[in-house]
N, C-alpha and C positions, 0 to 999 in steps of 0.2 A: 130692671132685673133685680135690683135690691129689694124693691117692694114685693115682688113675686117670691123671691127666695126667703124673705122673712116669714112667709107662711109656713116654712118648714123648720127654720132655726130661730132661736132667741137671738137678739141683736149681739149680745156679748159673745156667745158661742160662735155665731157667724163670723164676727171680726177676728177672734182668736184663730179659728180654722183658716180663714182667708190669709191672715198675716203669717201663719205657720207655713203655708204653701209658698207665699212670696218670700219668706225668709230663706227657705231651702233654695229657691231659685237665685236669690241674692248672693248667698254664700258661694254657689257654683259660678255665678257671673263675676264676682269680685275676687275670688281666690287667685286667679292668674296675676292680677295687678295688686296683690295684697300690700306690697311695699308702698305703692302710691296711696292706697287707702289709709294705711297707718300714718303716713306722712301728713295727709290732709286732716286726719282726726287730731293729730298732735298740734297742728297749726291753728285750726278753727274748731275746737271741741264744743264750745258753748253755742256758737252759731249753728253748727250742724245739728246738735241735739235739739235746739229750740225750733229750727226749721222742720225737723222730723216730728217733734212732739206736737207742734201746732198743726202741721200739714197732714198728719196721719192719726195720731192718738186722739187729739181733741176734735179735729175736723171730721174725720170719718166716724168717730164715736158718736158725735152729735148728729151727723147725717143719718146713721142707722137708727138711733133712738128716735129721731124726728120722723123718719119715714114709717116707723112702726105705728105712729099715732096720727099722722096727717096723710094727706093725699099727694100723689105725684103732681097733680095740677097746682095745688097750693105751693109745693116746693119749687115748681118752675116759676111761678109768679114771684116768689121771694128772691130766688137766685138770679132772675133775669136782670136785676139791677147790679149784680156782682161786677160785671165788666166796667160799669161806670164808676163804681166805688174803687175798683182797682186803678183806674185812670187817675182818680183824685189822690189815692195813696201813693201812686208813682210820682205825682207832682210834689207831694209833701216830703217823701222820704228819699226819692231818687232824682229830684229836680227835673222831672219830665214836664214839658209844657202842656197846660190844659187851657184851651180856648174857652171864652165865656159861653159859647153855645153849648159846649159839653157840660158846663156847670148847670146851665138852665135845663138841659135835657135830663141830667141826673136828678135834679129836683122834681121834675115832672114825673119821671119814672118812679121815684121814691113815693110820690103821692099816690100813684096808681097801685103800688104795692100795699100801702096803708089801707086804701079802699078795699082791695081784694081780701085783706086779712081781717081788718077791724070791723067793717060793716056787718059781716055775717055774725060776729060776736055780739055786736050791739043789737041786732035784730033777733038774736037768740036762735039762729039757724045753724050755728057752729057750736059744738060742745067743748067743754073745758079740755078734754083730752086732745082734741085736734088743735086747740090753741097752744097747748104745751108742745105739741109736735112742731107747730110753726115757729115757736121760740127756739127750739133746738135747731131748726134749719137755719135760722138767722145766726145762731152761734157757730154753726158749721161754716157759713159763708165768711164770717168775720175771722175765724181761725185760719181759714184757707188763705185769706188776703194777707194776714200776717206772715204765713209761710211763703207766699209768693214773693213778698218783699225781701225776706231773709234769703231765699234761694237766689234771687236776682243779685244780691250783694255778694253771695258766695261765688256765683258764676263769674262775676266781674273780677274775682280774685283767682280765677283760673281753676276752680274746683270742678271736677268732672261731673257732667250731667248724669251719667250712669251711676256714679258713686252716690250722688245725692238722692236719686230715686230709689236705689236699692237699699242704702243704709237706712232710709226713712222707714221702710217696712220692718227691718230688723229691730230698730228702736221702738216702733209701734208694737211689735210682738212682745218685746221685753217689758215695756211699760204697761201694756193693757192686760196681759195674762194674769198677773197677780191680783189686779182689781177684779177681774171676772171670777177668779178662783175664791175670792173672799165671800162671794155671794152664791157661787155654784160649785159644789165639790167636783174634783177632777173626774170622779167616777161618773157623775151625771153628764158632764161634758162629753166624755167618751161614749156613753150610752146613747146620747142624743145623736151624735155623729153617726154611730153605727146603725141606728134604727131609722134614720130619716131616708125617705125614698130617693132614688138616684137622680130624679129631675132637679131636686133642690141642691144636690151635690154639684151638678153641672153649673148651676147658678153661682155657687161659691168659686168654682174653678174659673169660670168666666171672669168674675170680679177680681180674682187674684192675679190671673195671667194677662188677659187682654185689657181689662179696665184698671189693672193695678200696675204690674211691672212694666208692660209695654206703654200704656197710656201716660204714666207719670214720667217715664224716660223721655217720651216725645215732647211732652209739655216743657220739661226742663231744657231740652235741646232747643226748642223754639225760643224760650226766654233768653238763651245765650246770644242770639243774633238779632232779636227785635225787642222793642220796648214792651214792658209788662202790660201796658194798656192795649197794645195791638194783639197780644196773646189773648187777653180777655175778650176781645171782640168775637172770637170764634165760639164763645159760650152762647151767643145768640142763636146758634144753630141747634142747640139742645132741644128747646121746646118744639121745633119743627118736627122732630122725630118722636119725642117722649109724650107730647100731649095727645096726638092721635092714638098712639099705642096704649096710653093710660085709659083712654075712653073705650077703645075696642077690646083690649086684652084684660084690663082690670075693672072694667065697667064703672069707671069714675064718672061723675056728672059735672057738667059745666053749669055754673050758677050765674045769675045776673051780676053780682058784685065782681065775680071773676072776669066776666066780659068787659065791664067798665074799667076795672083795673088794668086788664090786658091792653085795652085800647090806649089808655094813658101812657102805659109803659112803651108801647110801640111808637107813639108820637114822640115821647121823650127821647127814646133811642134814635129815632129818625133825625130829630133836631140835632142831637149830639154828634151824630156820625156822618150826616150828609155833607157833601161838598159845599163850602161857604158861598161860592158863586150861585149855585142852585138854590141855596137857602134864601139869598137876597131876591131872586126872581120870584120865589113862591111867597115870601113874606113882605 
């Protein structure tokens, strides 16, 4: 949906527009419990700000800039290793246990990602712009991991899931808007929003409400009750939907390096996540 909607909006304007909608919703949702919100902000101001800044401003900013220059297929290959990295980060920063099979699987999946991204560059089949987009997707993934760890720590301190998801968009709007306005005058931002066809506006509203306010709340809610590594496992479902849609709707093409990289990633993920008794029988 981001890739499609970027055909109608510049990344910065898209994000400011999206965050504006999410901010209005956040203010409505948080207003009844404003005393609790202010109390949490007084107790954990730095952590809440950093979780929001990494999880929204940097993470989504990099994602939108990346998807403008690369393909959905490449972004899926890169982010497919995100759950395994989250598992490792959880072990380092949250003392969650990581079995050796998960470490091996993570390494294999990482190798698959490198093949899918680097080989096309070496062979000259991928241009510099797409490589820049891939780098931005990596930045998005790393920033999101930092945010996940910070959010988990805040949830352990009894900070509300709803507060964290909604305040993040308010902070995202406050921090990103001045940056966008430095390069694009407010009049141009307003004119682009007013002149863009309705189908692209629907994409922004979808991202703001369903993929933003609701989705971020649900992910934070999940992290409150299970380990961050288990939350990350559901990210493996993303390519199941997005790859066919990217090929059919956006006419993106599957290349040989993509296939090789995807196979290695699937094997790595399988080794990392399958039951240990089954692994012994197979290996």
